[in-house]
N, C-alpha and C positions, 0 to 999 in steps of 0.2 A: 883389102881393108885390114885384115888381120896382120898381114906382113907389115903394113905401114905402122900400125899400132905397136907391134913388137919392136920394129926398128927405131921408131921415133921415141916412144915413151919408155921402153925398157932398154933401149940402146943395144939391141941384139943385132948381130950380123946375120941376115937371113940366109947366108950360105950355110948356116948351121941348121941341121934338120931337127925338127921337134919330133920326138919319138913317143908314141903312146903304147908302151910295151904292155902286152897282155890284154888290151882292151878288145872286147868281143866285137867281131864284125857281125852285121845284121844277118839273120838267118832267113830273110825273106827279100822280096824285091821292092819294099817300100819304106824301110826304116833308115836308110842312109842319111836322109836329111835330119831325122830326129837325133841320130847319133852325133852328127856334126853340131847341131844346135845345143845339145846337152854338153858336149865337151867344151864348146866355146863359152857357154854359160858358166861352167865350172872354172874355166881359166879366168874369166872376169871376176868371179867371186873370190878366187884365191889372190888375184892381183890387188883387189881392194885392201887386202891385208898385207900386201907387199911380199907375198910368198911365191909368186909364179916363177921368178928367176931361180929361186932356191930349188924348186921342183925340176926345172930344166937343167940346172947345173948338176943335179944328182942323176941325170940320165933319162928322165922321162916323166910322163904323167902317171899318176897312181892307177893301178889295175882296177881298183874298186870303182873308178869313175865310169867304167864302161861295161859292167856286167849286163847280161841280157835282161835280168829282172829289173835293174834300176832304169835301164833305157825304156823298157815296157811301161814302167810306172810313169816315167817322164812323158812318154807318148800319150798316155791317158790324161795327164795333167794338161798338156797342150791341147788335146781334143776337147776337154771340158772347158778350158778357157775360151777356145774358139766358139764353142756352142753357146756359152754364156754371153759372149760379145754379139753374136748373131741374134740371139733372143732379145737382148737389151735394145737392139736397133729396130725390132719388129713393133 
């Protein structure tokens, strides 16, 4: 779906690799999905301002998007949202 969006809406040739230079890889066995969700969320936010292509043309996504601290905070936000949604259905 991400490739389709990038190809159709941004008219990018998906033979081009998107590089996330310096973004921290998770240090555990369970944060991969959180990292992916966070990066995609940031890409969508930046594209709303028409800036994603500019980042990609400069060679990659900003390092600060993927620090361990930021991703840990995002994991907590997602967890809190999930809990509030479950509790609101109870």
